[in-house]
N, C-alpha and C positions, 0 to 999 in steps of 0.2 A: 897453259892448256895447249895441247898439240892439235894439229889438224885431224888426228885420228880420233879425237874425243867424240866427235859426232858421227862416227862411222862404225861403232862397235856393235850396234844393234843388228841382229839378223832379221830377215824379212818377216818371219812369223810374229816376233814381238812388235815390230813396227806396225804390222797390220792391226794388232790388238790395240796399240796406242792410238793409231789413227781412228779406229772405230770408236774408242772411248772419247776422243776429243770431239768427233762429229756428233755422237749421241748427246753429249752435254750441251753443245751449242744448239742443236735442233730443239731440245727441250727448253732451253733458256729463251731462244728467239720465238719459239711457239708461244710461250707465255707472254712474251712481249708483243707479238703480233695479234693475238686474239683480242688484246685490248684495242689495237688500232682498228680491227675489223668491227668490233662492237661499238667503238666510238663513231665510226662512219655510219653504222646501220641503226643503232638503238639508243645510244647514250644521250642523244639530244632529247629523246622522248622520256627516258626514265630518270635522268638526273637534272635535265634543264628543260622541263616541260612548258614553262611559261614564256620562253623566249622566241618561239616560232621555229620553223624548220631550218632556215638559213642561219640565224644567229645561234640557235642551239647546236647545230652541226659545227659551226666555227668554234664555239667554246669547247665542245667535246673534243675536237681535234687539237685545241690548245692544251687540254689536259694530257693528250697524247704527247705533245711537244715538251711538256714539263720534264719528262723523263730524260730528254736529251740534255737539259741543263744539268741534271744530276749525274749523267754518265761520266763527264771528266772527273768529277769528285770521286766517283766510284773507281775510276782508273788509278787515281792517286792513292786512295785509301787501300784498295786491295792490291795495287801494285807495290805499295810499301811492304805489306806482309808477304806478298809473293816473292819479292826480291830478298827479303830478310829470312823468312821461315820456309819458303819452298812453294812450288807451283801447285802441288797436289792438294795440300791442306786448304789453300786459299780457294781453289776451285770447288771443293766440297762446300765451303761456306757460301760462295756466291749462288750455288745451285739451291741450297736450303733457303736462302733469303728470297730468291725469286719464287720458289715454289710456295712458300708460306704467304707471300704478298699476293700472289695470283689467287690462291684459295680464298683469301680474305675478300678480294674483290668479288668473287663469285658468291660470297655469302653476305655482301654488303646490302643493307636495306636501301630502298630508293628514296628520292626526295619526297614522294607522297607519303612515306612512312615516318621518316625522322627529320624532314625539312632540310634546312641549309647544311646541317651536319653531314648529310650524305655526300654532296660534292666535295666538301672539305676533306672528308676521310678518303674519298676517291683520289684526290690529288696527293695526299700523304702516301697512300699505297703505291701510286704511280711513281713517286719519287724513290721509294724503296726498290721498285722494279728497275728504275734507271741506275741506281747505285749498283745493283747486282749485275746487270748486263754490262755496265761500265767496267767491272772487274773480270768479266767472263771471257771476252774475246781474246785479250792478250794472253791470259793463262792457257786457254785451250789451244791457241796457236803455238805457244811455246812447247806444249806437250809433244807436238809433232816436229816443229822446226828445230828444237834443241836435241832431239833424239835421232832425227833422220840422217841418212847418208847425204853428204852435201850435194852430190850430183843429181839426186832425186828429191831434193828438199821441196821444190815446187810441187811435185806430185803428191807428197805426203801432207804438205801444209795446206793443200786444197780441202782436206777433209773437214776441218772446222769452218772453212769458207763456205761449205755446202749448208751449214746450219741455217742461215737466213732464207735461202731459196726453198729448201725442203720444209722449213717451218712455216713459210707462207703458204705453200701448197697444202700442208697438213691443216693449218688454221682455216683455210678456205674450204677444205673438204669437211672439216668438223662443222662449220657453220652451215654448209650446204646440206649436210645430213639432217641437222636440226630443222632447217627450213623446209625440207621435203617431208619430214615426218610429223610436223605439227602446224597448226594454223598460225597466222600472223599474230592473233591475239595471245595465243599460248607462248609464242616466241618472245613477244614483248613482256609478258607477265613473268615468265620464268625460264623459257628455253635458252635465252642468251647466257644464262648462268652455267649451263651444262659444260661448255668447253673449259671454263675456268676451274670448276670443281673436278672435272675429269683429269685435269693436268696433274693432279696428285699421283696418279698411277704412273705417268711418265717420269715424274721426279723420283719416284721409288726406283725405277729402272736405272735412271741416271746415277743415282747414289751408289747402287750396286756396282755399276760399271766403273765409276771413278774410284771407289774405295779399293778396287782390285788392282789398280795400276801402281807403278812405282814412280819415284821422283825422276825428273829428266836428267840425262847424262851430263849436259852442260852445267846444270846447277850443282850436281854432286861433285863435279871435277873442277869447279871454280877455284881460284886462288883464295884460300881462307885468310891470307895475310892482307888482302885488300878489304878494308872495312868501309862500308857505306852506311853511315848512321841515318841519313835522310836521302833516300833514292831520288825523290822529287827535286831536292836542291841540287843534286849532282846533275840530273838531266837538264835543269834550267840553266845551270852555269856552264855546262860543257856541250850540250847538244840541242840548245833551243832552236837553232836554225833547222835542224833535221825534224824536230817536232812540228814546226810551223809548215815547212815544205811538205812533210809527210801528210799532214792534215789537208793542206791544199790539194795535193795530188789525189787524195781519196774523197774529197768533197763532192765531186760530181757523181760518184758511185752512190753516195748516200742520197743525194738530191733525186736522182732517177728512181732509186729503189723505193724511197718513201712516198714519192709522188705515185708510184705504181701500187704500193700495198695499202695506202690510206686514202689519199686524195681521189684516186681513180675509182675506188670502191664507192665513195659518195657521189662522184661525178657520173658514174654509170647508172646508178639508181635514181638520182635526182635530176640532173641536167638532161641526160640521154633517155631517161625514163625506161630503162631496161629492167626486166624482172630481176629480183634479187638472186634467184637461183642461177640465172645466166651469168651475172657478174661474178658470182662465187665460183661457178664452173670454169670460167675463163681465168680466174685467179689461179686455179690449179695448173692450167696449161702454162700461164705466164711464169709461175714458180719453177716449173720443170724446164722451161726454156732458159731461165736464168741459171739453173743448176748446170745445164749442158754447156753453156758458154763459160761458166766459171771453171768447169773441168778443163775445157779446151785452153783457156788462158793460162791456168796453172801449169799444165803439162808442157805447153809450148814455151813457158818461161824458163824451163830447164834447158831448152835447146837454143833459144834466141836471146835470152837474158830477161831479167825482171823489168828493168827500166824500159827496154824497147817494146815489150809486150804491153806495158801500161800506157806508153805513148800511143800505140796503135789503138788501144781501147778508148782512150780519151778523145782521140781524133775521130773515131767512128761515132762517139757520143754526140759530137757537134751536129753531125748529119741526123742522127737518131732523134735528137731533140726537135729539130725543125720539121720532120716528117710525121712524128707520132700523132699529134693532135689533129691534123687534117684527116688522117686515117680514122681516128676515134670518132670524129664528128660525122662520119658517114652514118653512124647511128644504129647500125645493125649489131647483133650479137657477135657475129664472126669478125666484123670490123673492130669491135671492142677488143676481142681476143687478140687480133693481129697487132693493134696499136699497143696494147698492154705488153705483148711479147717483145715489141720493139723497145719499149721503155725499159723493161727488165733485162732483156737479152743482150742489148748493146753494151751494157756496163759490166757484164760478166767477164769479158776479156781483160778488163783492167782489175776487177776485183779478185779474180783467181790468183794472180801472182802476188798480191799484197799480203797474203798469208805468210809468204817467205820473205818478201822485201822489207816490210816494216820491222820485224824482229832483227833482220840482218843489219839494220842501221844503228843498233845500240849495243853497248857492252853487256856482258852477262849480268854484272852486279846491279844494273838498273834497267835491264831489258824489258822486264814486265811493265815497269812504270813508263818508260819512254815510248814503247810501242803502243801501250794502252792510251797514253795521253794523246798521241798523234791520231789514233783511230777515233777516239771519242770526241776530240775537238772537231774533227771532220763531221761527226755525227750531229753536233750542235749546229754547225754552219750549214750543212747540206740537208740533214734529215729533220732537225727540229724547226728550222726557220722557213725553209722553202715551201713546205705544204701550206703554211699559214699565208705566205706571200701569194701563193697560187690562188687561194680562195679570194684574197683581196683583189688580185689582178682581174679575175673573171668578173667580179662584182663591179669593178671600176670601169674596165674597158669593154665589157660585154663580149669578149672574145677569148677563147682558150688558146689561140695562137700565141698570145703573149707568154704563156707558160712555156711553150716550146722554145721561144726565143730566150727566155730566162735560163732554161736548161742548157741550151747551146752555149750561152755566155759563160755559165759556170764550168762547162766542159773545157772551154778555152783557158780559163784560169787554172784548172787542174792540169791541163796539158803543159802549161808554162812552168808550173811547180814541179812537175815530173822531170822536165828537161833540166831544171836547176839542181835536182837531187843527184848525189853521186850514185854510180852504178854499184850493184852488189852482186855477189856470185857465191859459188859453192863454199868458198873458204871464209866468207865474211863473218860468220858466227865465231869461228876460231880467232880471226884476226881482231875482232872487237872485244876480246875478253878483258882487255884493260881499258880504262877510261882514256878518251881522246877528244880533243876539241874539234868542233865542226861548225 
């Protein structure tokens, strides 16, 4: 593969590809996040009603974390087919799996109706969501990273990176609309189901967009003589170090983000006793702040380098972790919005460049698998475990400052992992077209 392979797309096709990748990730993460919002607001009451508010919330958030355990398996499963059969077909499958699982959650009877079977089915559907989103990110990112001109890869690869931030803002807006248009009783009885069922419309749009795009340039022009029967085996035998360091570099992003989108939703309504509408409205603001810093980080990475930009982002996260909870604990609505914006905004500078950096670390023949494994392993460590630890820390120590210290410590680990990673640049995707040890 020559260095020109990634530069043949003219700007109009690249814009369409970028929008297609962003549309899909917004929909997938919207489905993923409405579960987190519902888990923080209502699932303790409708699926775990006998446990009390604190224990019910903890278990509801634990079901949210189950998906993170499934995500690495999703990255291996869908990465295998994405590397063997192509990015496009695999992404259509992940979108369908996510959409059907989310619809089923919206239609799921509560514990009061079918007893213990309700939370069991909830966990099963959550695992299916985790598998889907585990295969989503890498494929969506490769749509842009493998098609884009190298010198502007960071700019184009930011589009799928906008999926989580825009999806969180959209999920918050959806729940805010339901909260403003119905009583608490109606919301608990059936209103929480509306965002899940309504997501079917978004999935239909996503399928239309994804079916219209073509396969990536890098995948079509790969060396057909290089056969990779088991992409996951190739990744583990040749690039295990990059998977682990890539996961470590990304871990703080996940920790900050999921503390913001799940734990703080519960923290704001229960510990700070803020109105649900205020917490949801500030969630919209926080999501937009995260989107803005993600854009800045990605675009700047084309100028100063991926690795340097992620180092800057992880360094600022150390400070952000220490100051966020003192701001939140002021207890007003605007203080909550500012604290949430710090938590979400500070990591965007690191998250933006990772849409280009992680794919650039791996060869074409198992890039889907390698990038997906690194990203989703970080999801387990930072997104699945940290919100549960946060709940336990506050209960044990009686102070939210411990969570800020935990976030700052994780940022230091991510900073060190980023420093240990090799730098990547515009030519990296071309240069890594053949397997190499690392």
